[in-house]
One Martini backbone bead per residue (centre of mass of N, CA, C, O) as a GRO file, in nm:
protein
  100
    1MET     BB    1  -0.763   5.108   3.256
    2GLN     BB    2  -1.010   4.918   3.165
    3ASN     BB    3  -1.112   4.660   2.972
    4LYS     BB    4  -1.385   4.780   2.885
    5GLU     BB    5  -1.268   5.045   2.770
    6ARG     BB    6  -1.080   4.918   2.560
    7LEU     BB    7  -1.299   4.774   2.393
    8SER     BB    8  -1.463   5.029   2.321
    9MET     BB    9  -1.225   5.173   2.172
   10ALA     BB   10  -1.180   4.953   1.945
   11LYS     BB   11  -1.474   5.021   1.806
   12VAL     BB   12  -1.373   5.274   1.710
   13GLY     BB   13  -1.486   5.416   1.397
   14ARG     BB   14  -1.541   5.354   1.082
   15LYS     BB   15  -1.819   5.303   0.908
   16THR     BB   16  -1.975   5.092   0.704
   17ILE     BB   17  -2.195   5.117   0.436
   18ASP     BB   18  -2.144   4.853   0.322
   19GLU     BB   19  -2.137   4.513   0.326
   20GLU     BB   20  -1.904   4.531   0.144
   21LYS     BB   21  -1.575   4.524   0.135
   22ARG     BB   22  -1.318   4.773   0.084
   23ASP     BB   23  -1.011   4.606  -0.042
   24ILE     BB   24  -0.967   4.750  -0.326
   25ASN     BB   25  -0.719   4.891  -0.519
   26VAL     BB   26  -0.694   5.177  -0.743
   27THR     BB   27  -0.503   5.311  -1.002
   28ILE     BB   28  -0.498   5.661  -1.089
   29ARG     BB   29  -0.431   5.902  -1.336
   30PHE     BB   30  -0.359   6.250  -1.287
   31THR     BB   31  -0.356   6.566  -1.310
   32ALA     BB   32  -0.307   6.845  -1.133
   33THR     BB   33  -0.563   6.986  -1.234
   34GLU     BB   34  -0.764   6.760  -1.172
   35ILE     BB   35  -0.713   6.746  -0.869
   36LYS     BB   36  -0.794   7.037  -0.808
   37GLU     BB   37  -1.086   7.001  -0.898
   38PHE     BB   38  -1.160   6.785  -0.691
   39GLU     BB   39  -1.085   6.950  -0.440
   40LYS     BB   40  -1.272   7.190  -0.489
   41LEU     BB   41  -1.538   7.035  -0.505
   42GLY     BB   42  -1.514   6.891  -0.234
   43LYS     BB   43  -1.522   7.152  -0.065
   44GLU     BB   44  -1.794   7.266  -0.171
   45ILE     BB   45  -1.950   6.970  -0.084
   46ASN     BB   46  -1.817   6.816   0.154
   47VAL     BB   47  -1.607   6.604   0.004
   48PRO     BB   48  -1.393   6.381  -0.034
   49LYS     BB   49  -1.198   6.313  -0.296
   50THR     BB   50  -1.222   6.000  -0.300
   51ARG     BB   51  -1.532   5.990  -0.283
   52LEU     BB   52  -1.590   6.150  -0.535
   53ILE     BB   53  -1.451   5.964  -0.738
   54ARG     BB   54  -1.614   5.712  -0.667
   55ASN     BB   55  -1.898   5.828  -0.725
   56LEU     BB   56  -1.845   5.894  -1.022
   57ALA     BB   57  -1.779   5.607  -1.116
   58LEU     BB   58  -2.047   5.472  -1.020
   59SER     BB   59  -2.240   5.650  -1.187
   60GLN     BB   60  -2.129   5.563  -1.461
   61LEU     BB   61  -2.192   5.265  -1.428
   62ASP     BB   62  -2.498   5.301  -1.405
   63ASP     BB   63  -2.541   5.441  -1.677
   64ILE     BB   64  -2.441   5.206  -1.855
   65LYS     BB   65  -2.642   4.996  -1.760
   66ILE     BB   66  -2.891   5.151  -1.859
   67MET     BB   67  -2.809   5.179  -2.158
   68LYS     BB   68  -2.800   4.873  -2.208
   69LYS     BB   69  -3.092   4.803  -2.124
   70VAL     BB   70  -3.225   5.018  -2.348
   71GLY     BB   71  -3.015   5.022  -2.612
   72ILE     BB   72  -2.792   5.292  -2.620
   73TRP     BB   73  -2.487   5.213  -2.606
   74THR     BB   74  -2.413   5.178  -2.905
   75ILE     BB   75  -2.470   5.471  -2.980
   76ALA     BB   76  -2.272   5.602  -2.781
   77GLN     BB   77  -2.020   5.469  -2.899
   78GLY     BB   78  -2.046   5.594  -3.182
   79VAL     BB   79  -2.021   5.886  -3.093
   80LEU     BB   80  -1.746   5.862  -2.955
   81SER     BB   81  -1.583   5.753  -3.199
   82THR     BB   82  -1.647   5.991  -3.383
   83SER     BB   83  -1.524   6.216  -3.204
   84GLU     BB   84  -1.240   6.090  -3.198
   85TRP     BB   85  -1.192   6.097  -3.501
   86ILE     BB   86  -1.221   6.403  -3.538
   87LYS     BB   87  -0.995   6.483  -3.345
   88ALA     BB   88  -0.766   6.332  -3.492
   89PHE     BB   89  -0.800   6.474  -3.763
   90LYS     BB   90  -0.742   6.763  -3.663
   91GLU     BB   91  -0.458   6.705  -3.555
   92GLN     BB   92  -0.338   6.616  -3.826
   93ARG     BB   93  -0.403   6.875  -3.978
   94ASN     BB   94  -0.239   7.064  -3.793
   95LYS     BB   95   0.035   6.928  -3.838
   96ALA     BB   96   0.043   6.960  -4.148
   97SER     BB   97   0.013   7.280  -4.149
   98ALA     BB   98   0.285   7.337  -3.995
   99PHE     BB   99   0.466   7.242  -4.263
  100THR     BB  100   0.342   7.472  -4.484
   0.00000   0.00000   0.00000
């Protein structure tokens, strides 16, 4: 193999999509069921699981930026905290009724 061929082979590989290099890893914990859902959806739409998870996270980030810009993020947070409060209340009520 000549040097020219070796150099051209060294350049072969995955092209980066963005200008900024993706060199930071983040660890996220999922249940086995959640991972199966990501894998199933990834196969259905022909997207690798890790790219699917990254795309979903980035789309949520964009949604939050838009909500903040138009001023509805505070309302969304209120709705989320209210629904979390209701869920916690129901769980406590269910635990209490289990003892009676």
